[in-house]
TITOR-141104 format. One record per residue: x, y, z of N, C-alpha, C in turn. Coordinates in pm, whole numbers, padded with zeros to 5 digits, always signed. Layout:
N
XYZXYZXYZ ...
This chain:
446
+03849-01147-00753+03698-01169-00777+03660-01223-00669 +03517-01144-00625+03447-01169-00498+03403-01343-00572 +03356-01405-00476+03257-01567-00487+03101-01458-00425 +03027-01518-00539+02820-01487-00495+02851-01619-00401 +02743-01562-00345+02668-01592-00169+02508-01604-00199 +02496-01699-00154+02341-01700-00126+02261-01795-00057 +02111-01742-00022+02019-01784+00130+01942-01743+00094 +01826-01830+00166+01775-01830+00155+01597-01816+00301 +01473-01784+00324+01444-01802+00386+01305-01810+00341 +01231-01931+00435+01053-01944+00372+00969-01899+00604 +00905-01852+00583+00813-01884+00696+00683-01871+00657 +00563-01888+00749+00382-01927+00716+00329-01882+00833 +00237-01832+00762+00064-01845+00909-00002-01915+00895 +00003-01962+01008-00165-02043+01004-00248-02004+00974 -00284-01919+01093-00425-01856+01174-00401-01759+01128 -00529-01727+00983-00544-01566+00959-00602-01478+01108 -00591-01356+01106-00711-01288+01198-00834-01197+01087 -00930-01279+01210-01029-01240+01073-01086-01011+01108 -01096-01051+01031-01110-00790+01047-01237-00790+00945 -01280-00626+00997-01430-00672+00971-01451-00585+00839 -01567-00607+00763-01605-00623+00671-01590-00459+00609 -01575-00399+00641-01631-00225+00642-01468-00160+00569 -01435-00107+00461-01337-00093+00364-01268+00019+00442 -01155+00012+00434-01017+00128+00453-01096+00259+00347 -01147+00348+00417-01173+00447+00317-01074+00589+00312 -00980+00563+00440-00915+00727+00488-00996+00853+00510 -00909+00956+00509-01009+01095+00546-01081+01149+00412 -01170+01227+00414-01251+01259+00345-01302+01417+00398 -01141+01478+00405-01159+01633+00499-01216+01715+00363 -01188+01728+00237-01241+01755+00133-01336+01716+00064 -01449+01631+00058-01551+01603-00053-01626+01679-00011 -01767+01690-00110-01889+01721-00137-01886+01865-00040 -01916+01925+00049-01921+02103+00097-01890+02072+00213 -01796+02022+00245-01732+02062+00338-01632+02177+00444 -01648+02216+00348-01561+02334+00391-01656+02442+00446 -01760+02434+00399-01872+02547+00472-01909+02534+00577 -01919+02458+00732-01947+02375+00806-01857+02251+00907 -01770+02220+00792-01735+02110+00848-01801+01993+00819 -01749+01888+00956-01837+01722+00886-01789+01634+01027 -01776+01527+00974-01779+01422+01037-01743+01288+00911 -01632+01203+00966-01700+01070+00926-01616+00890+00993 -01623+00832+00936-01572+00695+01011-01500+00605+00944 -01391+00507+00981-01354+00408+00901-01289+00318+00897 -01269+00196+00913-01218+00085+00946-01028+00093+00930 -00960+00055+00997-00806+00093+00974-00718-00076+01017 -00747-00150+00889-00605-00285+00940-00521-00237+01044 -00492-00324+01154-00359-00275+01174-00263-00401+01219 -00096-00348+01115-00083-00471+01150-00009-00530+01260 +00097-00611+01274+00097-00692+01412+00234-00613+01351 +00300-00587+01499+00475-00507+01513+00518-00425+01325 +00389-00378+01266+00423-00306+01187+00325-00172+01182 +00442-00083+01063+00360+00087+01130+00282+00069+00974 +00133+00134+00964+00085+00111+00827+00018+00262+00846 -00011+00301+00725-00043+00524+00697-00175+00500+00697 -00229+00580+00765-00408+00579+00831-00491+00679+00729 -00338+00815+00715-00438+00891+00627-00314+01029+00591 -00384+01097+00543-00351+01234+00518-00443+01384+00603 -00373+01426+00657-00458+01588+00660-00337+01637+00640 -00439+01706+00594-00404+01823+00381-00420+01989+00478 -00326+02067+00370-00333+02178+00415-00503+02269+00411 -00589+02362+00499-00638+02371+00461-00769+02331+00556 -00748+02311+00642-00872+02181+00736-00920+02276+00888 -00929+02323+00975-01002+02399+01029-00970+02247+01161 -00981+02263+01271-01058+02148+01439-01050+01997+01387 -00918+01947+01352-00964+01859+01332-00955+01774+01486 -01006+01668+01467-01001+01582+01605-00997+01418+01543 -00956+01390+01567-00936+01169+01485-00980+01120+01651 -01013+01039+01683-01014+00963+01791-00985+00800+01725 -00890+00715+01766-00886+00565+01694-00876+00472+01795 -01020+00402+01803-01015+00271+01855-00988+00163+01847 -00916+00036+01942-00939-00058+01858-00900-00182+01984 -00879-00275+01980-00914-00375+02090-00792-00452+02104 -00652-00378+01994-00551-00423+02000-00447-00308+02045 -00320-00303+02123-00261-00162+02150-00199-00139+02033 -00215-00051+02041-00130+00099+01878-00084+00234+01929 +00007+00266+01889+00009+00421+01941+00051+00448+01780 -00021+00553+01803-00049+00649+01659+00099+00743+01673 +00117+00811+01538+00248+00840+01488+00173+00964+01430 +00193+01101+01416+00156+01205+01301+00301+01199+01262 +00331+01231+01102+00465+01375+01066+00428+01436+00951 +00505+01553+01009+00483+01650+00834+00511+01622+00758 +00446+01584+00664+00491+01588+00512+00561+01613+00460 +00553+01740+00455+00693+01849+00439+00822+01805+00439 +00849+01789+00582+00974+01764+00662+01051+01640+00683 +00918+01534+00710+00889+01389+00742+00942+01403+00922 +00921+01535+01008+00975+01539+01090+00886+01456+01213 +00938+01370+01286+00842+01363+01417+00707+01409+01489 +00671+01454+01475+00546+01543+01575+00503+01404+01634 +00431+01274+01680+00407+01247+01729+00427+01157+01689 +00543+01033+01795+00662+00878+01759+00658+00858+01858 +00681+00743+01901+00737+00692+02060+00858+00562+02039 +00968+00633+02018+00987+00680+02175+01094+00853+02173 +01042+00851+02035+01140+01004+01933+01063+01079+01865 +00959+01124+01890+00851+01208+01810+00890+01300+01945 +00798+01446+01897+00832+01594+01947+00779+01525+02039 +00664+01512+02053+00564+01441+02173+00586+01255+02212 +00597+01232+02288+00675+01081+02275+00607+00999+02456 +00461+01066+02511+00529+01004+02638+00369+00922+02647 +00310+00891+02829+00236+00787+02800+00124+00892+02819 +00118+00967+02831+00013+01064+02865-00003+01147+02765 -00105+01263+02824-00183+01362+02756-00044+01468+02710 -00048+01499+02622+00102+01628+02595+00030+01703+02451 +00066+01778+02429+00052+01913+02337+00188+01978+02369 +00192+02078+02188+00305+02119+02165+00296+02221+02034 +00301+02321+02058+00320+02404+01938+00406+02413+01848 +00359+02383+01681+00447+02300+01599+00402+02417+01484 +00507+02512+01444+00510+02616+01389+00407+02699+01347 +00344+02708+01456+00217+02775+01455+00070+02665+01476 +00123+02535+01469-00077+02495+01516-00011+02404+01603 -00095+02379+01692-00163+02385+01826-00161+02187+01804 -00066+02102+01901-00126+01962+01812-00142+01871+01997 -00190+01808+02024-00258+01776+02127-00240+01559+02120 -00230+01528+02191-00234+01383+02179-00300+01294+02322 -00308+01218+02333-00343+01123+02473-00262+01078+02514 -00120+01034+02464-00041+00932+02467-00060+00828+02490 +00065+00719+02489+00091+00609+02414-00004+00538+02547 -00066+00519+02639-00143+00467+02765-00243+00521+02672 -00284+00591+02575-00445+00560+02546-00493+00743+02603 -00649+00713+02577-00765+00829+02668-00790+00760+02761 -00789+00684+02831-00775+00639+02931-00909+00486+02951 -00951+00489+02871-01077+00359+02783-00951+00246+02792 -00822+00251+02729-00765+00124+02699-00653+00206+02614 -00571+00066+02606-00414+00093+02530-00476+00119+02381 -00551+00047+02364-00568+00125+02189-00666+00177+02172 -00693+00271+02245-00807+00354+02251-00741+00548+02252 -00694+00623+02092-00561+00685+02134-00720+00853+02055 -00613+00925+02086-00677+01067+01938-00530+01169+01975 -00606+01221+01858-00518+01356+01870-00611+01460+01796 -00591+01586+01814-00618+01673+01787-00520+01770+01734 -00579+01886+01595-00529+01930+01525-00533+02112+01510 -00558+02218+01524-00612+02345+01542-00482+02445+01487 -00498+02578+01374-00410+02582+01370-00379+02715+01475 -00276+02809+01508-00302+02894+01588-00389+02872+01753 -00456+02745+01777-00494+02730+01900-00657+02712+01886 -00683+02786+01721-00818+02872+01630-00895+02749+01625 -00987+02722+01695-01102+02582+01560-01093+02628+01488 -01083+02753+01425-01188+02793+01341-01077+02822+01202 -00898+02806+01259-00848+02892+01198-00802+02762+01073 -00819+02826+00894-00717+02660+00816-00575+02624+00879 -00562+02476+00897-00404+02460+00872-00314+02487+00795 -00165+02523+00810-00086+02602+00719-00043+02527+00662 -00015+02382+00743+00087+02285+00684+00038+02133+00681 +00056+02042+00625-00040+01844+00573+00104+01831+00675 +00011+01702+00729+00079+01599+00817+00002+01386+00767 +00068+01351+00753+00042+01243+00757+00033+01178+00949 -00068+01063+00876-00067+01007+00992-00081+00908+01000 -00013+00808+01099+00014+00641+01100-00023+00567+01257 -00012+00392+01191-00073+00363+01367+00072+00259+01374 +00110+00250+01453+00227+00112+01536+00088+00032+01562 +00109-00147+01537+00030-00191+01640+00124-00266+01680 +00134-00342+01796+00210-00416+01929+00113-00587+01855 -00066-00591+01795-00079-00699+01760-00143-00697+01656 -00214-00751+01590-00241-00711+01451-00416-00707+01502 -00494-00673+01431-00625-00634+01457-00673-00487+01348 -00794-00440+01396-00870-00392+01353-00951-00287+01460 -00854-00122+01354-00901+00006+01445-01083+00085+01348 -01137+00131+01489-01246+00252+01375-01164+00337+01419 -01149+00421+01303-01122+00586+01280-01248+00668+01364 -01242+00766+01328-01399+00830+01421-01304+01012+01387 -01387+01082+01310-01308+01207+01316-01359+01296+01202 -01385+01453+01319-01448+01539+01253-01295+01678+01234 -01388+01757+01164-01345+01867+01148-01471+02028+01106 -01383+02076+01139-01481+02229+01135-01465+02303+00993 -01393+02277+00910-01383+02329+00805-01312+02304+00719 -01305+02343+00578-01255+02322+00514-01178+02368+00330 -01089+02452+00339-01014+02472+00217-00960+02470+00111 -01015+02347+00090-00902+02196-00012-00928+02241-00136 -00808+02275-00214-00812+02238-00364-00746+02111-00388 -00774+02052-00485-00751+01906-00522-00620+01979-00620 -00470+01866-00600-00425+01885-00623-00325+01850-00748 -00292+01914-00829-00221+01891-00939-00169+01729-01025 -00106+01713-01007-00070+01604-00989-00012+01472-00819 -00044+01346-00821+00003+01287-00708-00004+01119-00789 +00048+01041-00678+00043+00897-00678+00040+00891-00537 -00062+00726-00541-00058+00726-00381-00071+00546-00405 -00070+00447-00276-00110+00343-00227-00110+00312-00085 -00241+00197-00092-00285+00146+00028-00325+00018-00014 -00428-00068+00095-00437-00205+00106-00583-00154+00142 -00633-00289+00050-00814-00280+00075-00838-00410+00132 -00918-00390+00230-00961-00539+00226-01070-00585+00102 -01083-00699+00081-01128-00798-00027-01250-00888+00096 -01404-00879+00070-01448-00957+00135-01577-00998+00066 -01553-01181+00107-01613-01315-00025-01766-01249-00069 -01805-01247-00183-01993-01165-00253-02016-01113-00148 -01971-00986-00136-01978-00915-00118-01916-00737-00145 -01983-00606-00142-01968-00494-00222-01856-00387-00083 -01762-00338-00127-01653-00261-00020-01632-00132-00110 -01632-00106-00058-01619+00120-00071-01465+00082-00106 -01409+00108-00224-01215+00196-00229-01199+00279-00159 -01286+00396-00247-01337+00588-00241-01339+00612-00290 -01356+00755-00296-01420+00877-00375-01347+00929-00444 -01355+00922-00575-01270+01002-00681-01365+01150-00682 -01307+01224-00582-01323+01385-00653-01389+01441-00757 -01414+01520-00823-01431+01585-00918-01336+01745-00944 -01276+01767-01109-01135+01846-01087-01034+01732-01138 -00980+01661-01113-00896+01565-01109-00877+01576-01245 -00728+01516-01318-00748+01473-01441-00607+01358-01457 -00646+01279-01586-00565+01178-01621-00523+01053-01474 -00646+01023-01391-00684+00944-01292-00620+00801-01358 -00562+00708-01278-00516+00597-01293-00467+00484-01167 -00619+00383-01181-00598+00313-01048-00557+00143-01071 -00474+00109-01035-00431-00013-01077-00485-00099-00879 -00610-00224-00868-00629-00270-00795-00519-00407-00811 -00451-00473-00769-00379-00615-00729-00378-00715-00619 -00499-00847-00638-00541-00888-00571-00493-01055-00628 -00449-01098-00538-00454-01265-00606-00558-01323-00624 -00683-01260-00524-00815-01328-00520-00910-01268-00663 -00986-01355-00675-01064-01265-00789-01164-01172-00760 -01118-01087-00819-01218-00889-00741-01325-00850-00864 -01363-00822-00848-01425-00698-00981-01436-00581-00949 -01351-00468-01006-01364-00336-01044-01512-00329-01056 -01549-00186-01009-01731-00082-00970-01657+00012-01006 -01705+00105-01020-01756+00218-01056-01917+00305-01093 -01966+00460-00986-02034+00426-00972-02011+00603-00955 -02159+00708-01056-02154+00834-01028-02231+00856-00869 -02137+00942-00783-02181+00929-00684-02296+00999-00709 -02361+01115-00724-02455+01186-00776-02555+01156-00815 -02566+01074-00874-02680+01000-00874-02736+00859-00924 -02624+00771-00839-02632+00687-00796-02538+00524-01046 -02562+00613-01096-02506+00600-01225-02412+00453-01250 -02472+00284-01268-02347+00215-01284-02288+00265-01465 -02144+00312-01380-02090+00335-01504-01975+00212-01529 -01910+00076-01436-01816-00001-01472-01886-00103-01352 -01969-00224-01359-02019-00287-01298-02103-00418-01347 -02056-00518-01360-02092-00626-01413-02215-00729-01317 -02323-00774-01332-02366-00752-01528-02461-00626-01542 -02471-00536-01511-02615-00429-01522-02493-00279-01582 -02370-00230-01582-02256-00114-01592-02302-00056-01732 -02221+00026-01752-02250+00039-01868-02121+00010-01922 -02029+00022-01862-01921-00135-01903-01948-00223-01806 -01930-00374-01846-01985-00531-01824-01831-00584-01878 -01813-00621-02004-01753-00743-02037-01614-00824-01944 -01592-00908-02044-01411-00960-01958-01336-00874-02051 -01313-00775-02139-01200-00717-02181-01210-00627-02159 -01091-00544-02150-01142-00410-02168-01276-00291-02248 -01240-00206-02206-01381-00127-02299-01381-00018-02242 -01428+00065-02316-01358+00261-02301-01602+00307-02323 -01545+00417-02270-01721+00461-02293-01659+00643-02271 -01791+00677-02316-01784+00838-02252-01816+00889-02188 -01837+00957-02076-01949+00966-01949-01938+01065-01913 -01991+01217-01899-02060+01258-01847-01888+01357-01914 -01837+01339-02044-01693+01437-02088-01655+01353-02099 -01599+01197-01986-01456+01134-01914-01478+01049-02009 -01370+00999-02080-01335+00934-02127-01334+00791-02032 -01368+00711-02013-01371+00536-01919-01306+00471-01951 -01177+00397-01941-01117+00296-02003-01088+00123-01811 -01166+00030-01889-01212-00068-01766-01092-00200-01845 -00985-00220-01766-00934-00342-01837-01086-00498-01830 -01165-00475-01786-01289-00545-01795-01225-00700-01703 -01385-00790-01618-01359-00842-01530-01257-00943-01499 -01234-00995-01643-01078-01079-01634-00941-01012-01643 -00921-00940-01615-00822-00853-01563-00770-00791-01632 -00669-00738-01614-00488-00705-01710-00414-00794-01746 -00425-00922-01765-00377-01011-01848-00303-01090-01809 -00290-01071-01625-00191-01127-01568-00262-01216-01497 -00410-01197-01414-00468-01201-01326-00597-01171-01304 -00722-01220-01263-00861-01171-01266-00860-01070-01148 -00759-01089-01063-00766-01057-00970-00674-00887-00975 -00620-00880-01106-00537-00735-01087-00654-00683-01221 -00667-00590-01197-00783-00485-01295-00709-00329-01276 -00810-00277-01361-00765-00107-01331-00850-00049-01432 -00849+00130-01342-00939+00173-01459-00812+00286-01497 -00887+00398-01633-00792+00477-01642-00951+00595-01667 -00909+00713-01676-01017+00866-01669-00931+00975-01752 -00916+00933-01895-00876+01052-01940-00941+01241-01903 -00841+01299-01905-00900+01462-01938-00956+01423-01769 -01053+01576-01731-01080+01623-01540-01188+01514-01529 -01236+01478-01396-01320+01456-01374-01409+01516-01389 -01526+01545-01404-01613+01570-01428-01745+01596-01330 -01765+01443-01257-01837+01454-01093-01790+01402-00998 -01817+01364-00896-01767+01315-00780-01817+01128-00843 -01709+01018-00810-01768+00925-00805-01698+00844-00726 -01744+00694-00762-01694+00597-00635-01646+00464-00688 -01560+00443-00679-01445+00308-00693-01531+00241-00551 -01585+00119-00594-01618-00015-00479-01503-00147-00567 -01546-00255-00497-01503-00378-00560-01559-00485-00535 -01585-00575-00568-01684-00687-00560-01566-00820-00545 -01603-00898-00424-01511-00977-00368-01535-01169-00469 -01462-01197-00486-01521-01371-00533-01460-01477-00418 -01391-01437-00332-01275-01484-00210-01240-01341-00148 -01231-01402-00017-01185-01265+00090-01075-01261+00028 -01019-01156+00082-00860-01109+00070-00863-01005+00127 -00761-00955+00008-00697-00765+00030-00585-00790-00102 -00680-00645-00130-00584-00636-00296-00502-00488-00188 -00377-00455-00340-00249-00366-00299-00346-00237-00443 -00382-00111-00373-00373-00045-00506-00353+00079-00544 -00271+00087-00677-00225+00210-00653-00258+00248-00771 -00224+00438-00697-00310+00504-00825-00230+00673-00819 -00270+00682-00943-00215+00769-01016-00318+00931-01055 -00253+01068-01070-00336+01121-01082-00218+01267-01159 -00337+01332-01237-00237+01454-01294-00171+01464-01424 -00088+01586-01420-00072+01585-01647+00108+01478-01594 +00212+01447-01424+00239+01363-01489+00223+01248-01416 +00173+01189-01470+00105+01030-01466+00154+00935-01544 +00110+01026-01695+00212+00943-01798+00067+00895-01854 +00122+00827-01995-00024+00707-02049+00026+00618-02118 +00155+00539-02091+00259+00492-02217+00176+00374-02103 +00127+00298-02010+00129+00235-01897+00003+00241-01828 -00101+00163-01945-00268+00161-01892-00259+00087-01739 -00334+00135-01614-00338+00057-01549-00215+00044-01462 -00102+00104-01473-00025+00133-01400+00033+00231-01337 +00056+00300-01218+00137+00402-01159+00261+00428-01262 +00241+00559-01237+00370+00651-01315+00520+00601-01304 +00565+00537-01525+00759+00552-01485+00763+00596-01372 +00939+00504-01329+01018+00514-01268+01094+00591-01297 +01185+00646-01258+01340+00667-01311+01382+00491-01393 +01459+00519-01488+01404+00500-01664+01494+00303-01621 +01650+00343-01514+01750+00268-01468+01649+00150-01392 +01608+00221-01281+01536+00158-01219+01384+00056-01250 +01354+00119-01333+01211+00077-01378+01269-00072-01505 +01362-00030-01559+01373-00159-01652+01488-00270-01549 +01541-00274-01452+01548-00371-01402+01453-00437-01287 +01409-00356-01248+01224-00459-01265+01176-00535-01273 +01171-00479-01407+01092-00540-01565+01131-00614-01588 +01306-00609-01583+01330-00749-01647+01385-00842-01532 +01378-00821-01362+01379-00981-01312+01247-01016-01287 +01163-00917-01320+01029-00956-01379+00964-01028-01408 +01032-01032-01531+00995-01129-01661+01080-01271-01634 +01234-01259-01609+01313-01336-01569+01291-01509-01434 +01166-01373-01375+01087-01494-01260+01029-01544-01295 +00929-01451-01378+00731-01578-01472+00847-01640-01587 +00961-01642-01567+00978-01730-01716+01034-01796-01653 +01114-01834-01567+01144-01927-01517+01093-02038-01427 +00941-01939-01422+00761-02041-01356+00710-02067-01446 +00732-02024-01535+00657-02073-01686+00742-02183-01727 +00795-02275-01676+00803-02447-01757+00874-02499-01636 +00780-02667-01611+00850-02711-01517+01028-02732-01455 +01097-02766-01413+01170-02776-01383+01229-02860-01250 +01324-02919-01189+01374-03052-01084+01473-02903-01022 +01440-02878-00852+01481-02797-00775+01558-02910-00710 +01656-03006-00700+01767-03023-00687+01661-03189-00675 +01619-03237-00562+01601-03385-00616+01470-03366-00599 +01368-03284-00634+01212-03203-00676+01135-03134-00740 +01065-03211-00808+01050-03171-00962+00883-03080-00926 +00896-02989-00974+00772-02905-01005+00709-02887-01144 +00605-02836-01136+00514-02818-01298+00553-02668-01277 +00484-02619-01419+00448-02471-01387+00395-02431-01341 +00391-02302-01311+00325-02248-01217+00313-02091-01224 +00144-02038-01217+00149-01897-01296+00217-01773-01200 +00205-01708-01313+00317-01591-01285+00316-01505-01183 +00424-01408-01166+00393-01351-01026+00403-01204-01063 +00337-01111-00969+00259-00953-00958+00378-00931-00889 +00375-00763-00926+00531-00681-00867+00449-00632-00744 +00485-00623-00655+00412-00548-00505+00536-00428-00484 +00482-00336-00476+00559-00272-00429+00620-00205-00290 +00516-00259-00196+00534-00324-00090+00668-00389-00071 +00647-00509-00063+00815-00620-00088+00880-00574-00140 +00892-00477-00287+01045-00406-00333+01126-00340-00264 +01019-00270-00191+01087-00156-00037+01148-00245+00019 +01061-00365+00098+01138-00460+00205+01255-00516+00160 +01316-00576+00069+01369-00629-00008+01481-00486-00053 +01435-00413-00127+01527-00310-00090+01632-00244-00003 +01501-00199+00168+01555-00138+00273+01719-00271+00308 +01628-00408+00296+01722-00477+00379+01849-00506+00306 +01873-00462+00139+01977-00510+00054+02115-00414+00049 +02008-00227+00093+02075-00186+00127+02129-00197+00278 +02052-00190+00342+02136-00241+00491+02248-00334+00495 +02290-00431+00376+02350-00524+00395+02452-00453+00348 +02496-00387+00211+02536-00326+00183+02660-00218+00239 +02528-00159+00283+02608-00025+00351+02728-00072+00506 +02625-00198+00570+02665-00245+00683+02849-00373+00666 +02786-00398+00469+02907-00472+00508+02912-00640+00591 +02705-00690+00558+02727-00854+00647+02620-00894+00526 +02621-01022+00550+02524-01100+00459+02470-01229+00548 +02302-01155+00554+02201-01245+00640+02109-01246+00557 +02049-01334+00640+01863-01261+00647+01785-01196+00799 +01901-01232+00889+01867-01107+00985+01883-00996+00995 +01792-00954+01025+01857-00765+01018+01942-00728+01074 +01997-00624+01093+02136-00531+01274+02042-00538+01379 +01884-00543+01311+01826-00506+01455+01763-00636+01507 +01767-00762+01446+01805-00872+01512+01661-00958+01452 +01536-00892+01336+01501-00902+01309+01461-00942+01175 +01348-01046+01132+01392-01159+01011+01284-01110+00883 +01299-01105+00786+01211-01066+00721+01074-01099+00691 +00994-01120+00761+00896-01113+00773+00834-01019+00846 +00954-00982+00966+00884-00844+01044+00887-00750+00957 +00960-00760+00848+01044-00652+00784+00920-00605+00629 +00850-00726+00587+00714-00762+00501+00639-00678+00564 +00602-00729+00741+00493-00620+00765+00478-00506+00797 +00640-00450+00877+00688-00319+00899+00684-00249+00694 +00674-00282+00634+00631-00247+00475+00548-00228+00435 +00401-00323+00571+00255-00244+00553+00191-00354+00454 +00236-00465+00437+00198-00600+00338+00182-00723+00475 +00052-00755+00467+00032-00877+00582-00028-01032+00500 +00075-01053+00533+00098-01153+00433+00028-01279+00515 +00021-01398+00459+00012-01546+00511+00160-01618+00480 +00202-01614+00383+00302-01642+00393+00437-01644+00310 +00508-01652+00364+00653-01550+00212+00762-01624+00210 +00863-01631+00116+00994-01711+00133+01070-01597+00082 +01189-01599+00143+01289-01471+00073+01433-01534+00028 +01482-01497-00076+01670-01533-00123+01721-01425-00149 +01831-01423-00053+01949-01334-00071+02041-01382-00171 +02130-01271-00209+02286-01306-00296+02362-01192-00271 +02442-01195-00300+02571-01133-00285+02704-01126-00471 +02698-01074-00488+02790-01046-00640+02818-01054-00701 +02671-01094-00802+02619-01131-00863+02576-00973-01005 +02634-00963-01066+02634-00784-01115+02484-00779-01219 +02426-00887-01230+02344-00905-01335+02188-00933-01294 +02092-00876-01349+01971-00996-01301+01957-01078-01327 +02071-01163-01491+02026-01224-01526+02138-01395-01459 +02217-01311-01413+02297-01373-01314+02241-01456-01180 +02171-01323-01096+02136-01375-00995+02019-01433-01049 +01929-01383-01107+01839-01536-01143+01874-01682-01158 +01951-01740-01258+02026-01840-01241+02133-01900-01161 +02165-01846-01076+02195-01852-00919+02148-01874-00873 +01992-01884-00808+01922-01889-00729+01834-02029-00809 +01850-02009-00904+01801-02108-00998+01833-02292-00962 +01955-02278-00939+02088-02379-00977+02105-02397-00811 +02053-02329-00661+02016-02428-00571+01903-02421-00543 +01890-02539-00534+01747-02599-00462+01714-02579-00413 +01689-02502-00334+01662-02391-00198+01621-02304-00240 +01643-02177-00285+01626-02040-00335+01519-02123-00502 +01566-02241-00594+01463-02210-00660+01332-02313-00603 +01320-02345-00495+01239-02405-00498+01133-02272-00425 +01144-02181-00351+01096-02029-00337+01056-02005-00471 +01110-01986-00544+01114-01937-00756+00962-02033-00797 +00985-02104-00731+00885-02208-00837+00747-02277-00768 +00735-02206-00619+00671-02240-00512+00517-02214-00586 +00433-02227-00587+00286-02198-00603+00150-02145-00478 +00268-02172-00409+00188-02113-00276+00227-01938-00295 +00265-01868-00385+00307-01762-00373+00234-01677-00526 +00224-01528-00471+00187-01425-00615+00249-01282-00619 +00288-01293-00497+00390-01116-00527+00512-01148-00537 +00590-01010-00568+00722-01028-00578+00802-00909-00545 +00904-00851-00525+00959-00729-00473+01160-00760-00460 +01204-00782-00547+01304-00736-00598+01429-00610-00603 +01494-00630-00466+01625-00462-00448+01745-00570-00460 +01816-00398-00520+01987-00461-00560+02009-00388-00485 +02150-00317-00439+02200-00242-00402+02361-00288-00437 +02424-00199-00393+02577-00155-00426+02655-00153-00295 +02808-00145-00277+02880-00124-00188+02868-00277-00146 +03008-00289-00022+03032-00353+00102+03084-00476+00037 +03151-00556+00018+03285-00647+00021+03240-00732-00110 +03097-00805-00115+03063-00860-00263+03025-00726-00353 +02997-00605-00367+03016-00517-00397+02849-00497-00475 +02778-00671-00471+02632-00610-00509+02558-00702-00435 +02464-00649-00390+02403-00778-00280+02231-00716-00324 +02154-00889-00318+02014-00911-00408+01935-00953-00247 +01798-00918-00201+01659-00929-00199+01580-01003-00261 +01512-01120-00253+01444-01107-00322+01307-01139-00252 +01212-01092-00275+01086-01154-00109+00957-01164-00229 +00912-01322-00184+00728-01369-00226+00702-01427-00107 +00558-01314-00186+00435-01328-00089+00335-01320-00081 +00217-01389-00038+00085-01387-00060+00068-01303+00083 -00109-01253+00057-00146-01167+00163-00280-01259+00202 -00268-01181+00332-00363-01239+00356-00466-01250+00361 
């Protein structure tokens, strides 16, 4: 029988970069009457340190797309085929990967890029252009995902325009992004188009935040404290324009005042705008889903995943929060009970990737094969952290046994009982000499 192993890692950023108060709204090619004659838009995009963040989707049916990204830090635009994942614009291994202007014919689409040295005005200023058959008025036949890699942390202005759109609302789907929260201010989280069904939006933040929902067409405050139709501290429901709208209330979903949700049952009959008011500055993770597959059993949460995987996540989160709910000694240090942590999908992905790498390559270390630490992996997953702690373990077969192993080790126990973190993700992989490899990541947003 193999022995069990444990390691831990802790880090903290002392200075936090400041960002604009403009929200990260994303592309809106298919909003309003854009199909008639195109349009333009602009939003602010957070840039991670040595990490990749998704800027948005370029959907099928949009013509004459031009996107300019301008930042005071060095960045590289990336563009992927949404269906196949192929790297169209990407340094160093995309179809377009050079330092100066390049273009290509990609499955009938003409795609041009400034090159990674930028448009001539700075390394942080790049652009892409996409048109079907090199015709500025022909709708695109494929969907693309635009991302950006940051060599430094900062903010970029994304200015975009298009000549027309023939966009149909997808029947179902889901997504996740990071939203800036501004103290004593309201930011726009995003627009919700008419015609989508069974929408669920969960906003999770370590800071106290209030979700708001408005009728975009007439400005009616549907969810807002103190003067919205829904404005109370706990769960409320109303019928508005044929839509059944449910809200967690401003005290949150029961786990934290920074964790709130909205559910809209049936089809949205009007265009809506979601906003957020912050009592403190910070960031929130926004998870959303819609359509017939979005499920209705877990209010405010994304659709259920593979049952075994989801059961493991639920079980280990419960075990972590049970441990944090009572005071304990971690070695010679006594810890009082601390507030529960919430699950974070980005930390989970960073943890899972590291566990899988250890299992597949039969090694055990906080340092990845590329020489990078947990902090790099967390940032690369899209989570902008101010502090984190990582525990790893090998040879434990169940969530109970690995949690007990960590709690019995003073250093790992201190990570679990830390009051300076409020998010967690745990990933398990099988293989290698130890049979099972676990990575547990705690963190707090900048």
